[in-house]
C-alpha positions in Angstrom: 0.0 0.0 0.0 1.4 3.4 -1.0 2.5 5.5 2.0 0.1 8.4 1.3 -2.8 6.1 0.8 -2.0 3.9 3.8 -2.1 6.9 6.2 -5.7 7.7 5.2 -7.1 4.2 5.4 -9.4 3.3 8.3 -10.9 -0.1 9.3 -14.0 0.3 7.1 -11.8 0.9 4.1 -9.6 -2.1 4.8 -12.7 -4.3 5.3 -14.3 -3.2 2.0 -11.2 -3.8 0.0 -10.5 -7.3 1.5 -14.1 -8.3 1.2 -14.2 -7.2 -2.4 -11.3 -9.3 -3.5 -12.3 -12.3 -1.3 -9.0 -12.0 0.5 -9.6 -15.0 2.8 -9.3 -17.4 -0.2 -7.2 -15.5 -2.6 -4.5 -13.3 -0.9 -1.1 -14.8 0.1 0.7 -11.7 1.3 -0.6 -8.6 3.0 1.5 -5.7 4.2 -0.3 -3.0 6.3 2.8 -1.0 7.0 2.0 2.7 7.5 -1.8 2.2 8.1 -1.8 4.5 11.2 -5.6 4.6 11.6 -6.3 0.9 11.4 -7.0 -0.7 14.8 -8.0 -4.3 13.8 -11.7 -4.8 12.9 -11.0 -4.3 9.2 -9.2 -7.7 9.0 -12.4 -9.7 9.4 -12.4 -11.0 5.8 -9.2 -12.8 6.6 -10.8 -15.0 9.3 -10.0 -18.7 8.8 -7.8 -18.1 5.7 -5.8 -21.1 4.6 -3.9 -19.4 1.8 -2.4 -16.4 3.7 1.4 -16.9 4.0 2.6 -13.5 5.3 0.9 -10.8 7.3 2.7 -7.5 8.2 0.8 -5.5 10.8 3.6 -3.1 11.6 1.8 0.3 12.2 4.9 2.2 11.1 5.6 2.7 7.4 8.2 0.7 5.5 11.7 1.9 6.8 10.2 4.8 8.8 11.8 5.6 12.2 10.1 3.2 14.6 10.7 5.4 17.6 8.5 8.1 16.3 5.4 6.0 15.9 5.7 3.4 18.6 2.5 4.2 20.5 -0.1 3.9 17.8 -3.4 2.3 19.0 -4.3 -1.3 18.1 -7.2 -3.3 19.5 -6.2 -6.8 20.4 -9.7 -7.9 21.0 -10.6 -7.1 17.4 -7.9 -8.9 15.5 -6.3 -11.5 17.8 -9.4 -13.8 17.4 -9.0 -13.4 13.6 -5.3 -14.4 13.8 -6.2 -17.3 16.0 -8.7 -18.5 13.5 -6.0 -18.5 10.8 -3.5 -20.4 12.9 -6.1 -23.0 14.0 -7.4 -23.6 10.5 -6.4 -27.0 9.2 -3.7 -26.9 6.5 -3.2 -23.1 7.0 -0.2 -21.6 5.1 0.9 -18.8 7.5 4.7 -18.6 7.5 5.6 -15.1 8.8 3.8 -12.6 11.0 4.8 -9.0 12.0 2.9 -7.8 15.1 2.1 -4.1 15.5 5.0 -2.3 17.1 2.8 -0.5 19.7 1.6 -3.9 21.0 5.2 -5.4 21.1 6.5 -2.4 23.2 3.6 -2.7 25.6 3.6 -6.5 25.9 7.4 -6.6 26.5 6.8 -4.9 29.9 7.2 -7.2 32.9 4.1 -5.9 34.5 1.7 -6.1 31.5 -0.1 -9.3 30.5 -2.8 -10.1 27.9 -4.0 -13.7 28.2 -5.7 -13.6 24.7 -2.5 -12.5 23.0 -0.3 -14.8 25.1 -2.5 -17.8 24.2 -2.3 -16.9 20.5 1.5 -16.6 20.5 1.8 -20.0 22.3 -0.4 -21.6 19.7 1.5 -20.0 16.8 4.8 -21.1 18.3 3.5 -24.7 18.5 2.3 -24.5 14.9 5.8 -23.5 13.6 7.5 -26.1 15.8 5.2 -28.8 14.6 6.3 -28.1 11.0 9.9 -29.0 11.9 11.2 -26.2 9.7 14.8 -26.5 8.4 17.5 -23.9 8.0 17.8 -22.8 4.3 21.6 -23.0 4.7 22.5 -26.1 6.7 19.2 -28.0 6.5 19.2 -28.6 10.3 16.1 -27.9 12.3 16.1 -24.2 13.2 15.3 -24.7 16.9 17.5 -27.7 17.6 20.7 -25.8 18.3 19.4 -23.7 21.2 16.0 -24.9 22.1 16.3 -23.6 25.7 17.0 -20.0 24.7 15.0 -19.5 21.5 11.4 -19.6 20.2 10.1 -18.8 16.8 8.2 -15.9 18.4 9.8 -14.4 21.5 7.3 -14.5 24.4 9.6 -13.7 27.4 8.3 -10.7 29.3 10.9 -8.0 29.6 12.6 -9.0 26.4 12.8 -6.2 23.9 12.4 -8.7 21.1 9.0 -9.8 22.4 6.6 -10.6 19.5 9.4 -10.9 16.9 9.6 -13.9 14.6 13.2 -14.6 14.9 14.3 -17.1 12.2 12.2 -16.0 9.2 13.3 -13.4 6.6 10.6 -10.7 6.1 11.5 -10.6 2.4 11.9 -14.1 1.1 10.2 -16.0 4.1 13.0 -18.5 4.2 14.1 -19.8 7.6 17.6 -19.7 9.1 19.0 -21.2 12.3 21.1 -19.3 14.8 24.1 -21.7 14.6 25.4 -21.7 11.1 27.5 -18.7 10.1 28.9 -17.1 6.9 32.6 -16.8 6.1 32.8 -13.7 8.3 31.4 -15.5 11.3 28.1 -13.7 11.2 24.6 -15.2 11.3 22.6 -15.4 8.0 19.7 -13.5 9.5 19.6 -10.3 11.6 17.3 -7.7 13.1 17.0 -4.1 11.9 16.8 -1.8 15.0 15.0 0.9 12.9 12.2 -0.8 11.0 12.2 -3.7 13.6 12.2 -6.5 11.0 14.4 -9.6 10.4 16.2 -10.0 7.0 18.5 -12.6 5.7 21.8 -11.5 4.2 20.9 -12.7 0.8 17.9 -10.2 0.6 19.1 -7.2 2.6 22.5 -6.0 3.8 22.5 -5.2 7.5 24.7 -2.2 8.5 26.4 -2.5 11.9 27.5 0.5 13.8 31.3 0.1 14.4 31.0 1.8 17.8 28.2 -0.3 19.3 26.0 -3.3 18.6 23.2 -1.4 16.8 22.2 -2.7 13.3 20.0 -1.3 10.6 19.1 -2.6 7.2 20.5 -1.0 4.0 17.1 0.5 3.2 16.9 2.2 6.6 20.5 3.4 6.8 19.9 6.6 4.8 17.2 7.6 7.3 19.1 6.4 10.3 22.0 8.7 9.4 25.7 8.5 8.9 28.7 10.2 10.4 29.7 13.4 8.5 33.4 12.6 9.2 33.9 9.0 8.1 30.7 8.6 6.1 29.8 5.3 7.8 26.5 4.5 9.4 26.8 5.3 13.1 23.9 5.3 15.5 26.1 6.8 18.3 26.9 10.0 16.5 26.2 13.3 18.2 25.5 16.8 16.9 27.8 19.5 18.2 25.7 22.6 19.4 28.4 24.9 18.1 29.6 23.7 14.6 26.4 21.6 14.1 28.3 18.7 12.6 27.0 15.1 13.2 30.1 13.1 14.0 30.6 9.6 15.6 32.7 8.9 18.7 35.3 7.2 16.6 36.0 10.5 14.7 35.9 13.0 17.6 35.6 13.1 21.4 32.4 14.8 22.7 32.0 16.9 25.8 28.5 16.9 27.3 27.5 19.2 30.1 26.6 17.4 33.3 24.3 20.3 34.5 20.8 19.2 35.5 18.4 19.6 32.6 21.2 20.8 30.3 21.6 19.1 26.9 24.6 21.2 25.6 27.3 19.2 23.9 30.4 20.2 22.0 32.8 18.2 19.8 36.5 18.1 20.6 37.2 20.2 17.6 35.2 23.1 19.0 35.6 22.8 22.7 39.2 24.3 22.8 38.1 27.3 20.7 35.0 28.2 22.5 36.0 27.2 26.1 32.4 26.3 27.0 31.8 22.7 28.1 34.9 21.7 30.0 36.2 19.8 33.1 37.5 21.9 35.9 41.0 20.7 37.0 40.2 21.4 40.6 36.7 20.2 41.4 36.3 17.9 38.4 32.9 19.2 37.4 32.1 19.0 33.6 29.8 22.0 33.0 29.1 24.6 30.3 29.6 28.3 31.2 25.9 28.9 32.0 25.6 25.8 34.3 29.0 26.6 35.9 27.8 30.2 36.7 24.5 28.8 38.2 26.5 26.2 40.2 28.6 29.0 41.7 25.7 31.3 42.4 23.9 28.6 44.3 26.9 28.3 46.7 29.2 31.3 46.5 31.1 30.4 49.7 31.6 26.7 48.7 32.2 27.4 45.0 35.5 26.2 43.5 38.0 29.0 43.2 39.0 28.0 39.6 35.4 27.8 38.6 34.8 31.3 39.9 37.8 32.7 38.1 36.9 31.0 34.9 33.4 32.4 34.7 34.6 35.9 33.7 37.1 34.5 31.2 34.5 32.3 29.6 31.9 35.1 29.5 34.4 37.2 27.6 35.3 34.4 25.2 31.6 33.7 24.7 30.9 37.3 23.7 33.9 37.3 21.3 32.6 34.1 19.7 29.1 35.4 19.3 30.4 38.5 17.6 32.6 36.4 15.3 29.7 34.2 14.5 27.5 37.2 13.7 30.3 38.6 11.4 30.5 35.3 9.5 26.7 35.2 9.0 26.8 38.8 7.7 29.6 37.9 5.3 27.6 34.9 4.1 24.6 37.1 3.4 26.7 39.6 1.5 28.2 36.9 -0.6 24.8 35.4 -1.3 23.5 38.7 -2.6 26.6 39.2 -4.8 26.3 35.7 -6.2 
């Protein structure tokens, strides 16, 4: 479904389309990514389907930022019975299921429980296990290697991967075990932390941040961002409040103010020039000039002598830098007019 159209669809629209094409007996794959206004009742024509192989109910759009749309509503009481009817249908064809992200976040909470949904996932796990599905690479059973640690669908409360189908590629729907590795020692299937889906390495290249263990698929990487220094995908990059460059921790050291409620951060390239966020050699506090001033004001008598003496110096440097920045902006405007 096209992104612009998907955002406008409601349950009545989905119901009408699915009923019109007799989806329960004709449709093998359905992707509802980006249907932000669909809550579940529109899936009724799919009840008891034995031809449906893949159902993607992710409420975010394909390769959108998952964090921005993680709390979209979805009514379990509407659609879980429909899913259950598909799983319990004799000779059903369901191979791969993507649950709504809003539900996965809520259900992964230790304190939250939904018996209807828990029962469905247990039944779906049993269905996939009963098929004794083999790895597409080594032909061994996907769950034999680590049966104690893994399920087809993660149901452990508190696990961030709750509700994810672990061993099935979202693109080709082939299955891969967690034991066999490629020539680089990596698994053949991995999870994109941005769109929250699993892909095999044959279908989609997974980019790994070199500074941490965060991975995104190649289709999400442009939206997830890259370091302006090395050009590589880096989830742990920061944006300097002064030069506004987005650089990773491998390219530059960052200095973040520890002041309460302060989000000021400067890269190592700027911090020496502007003398703002810095660590005091005497008291060890890492503060920006504004927070250091407030810290001294709150306790003049107990304030660090070096911090007190640096306030005036930093204030002067700050004024000089602001004047210089203004002059540069004015020059840019003049050049723009001349051009």
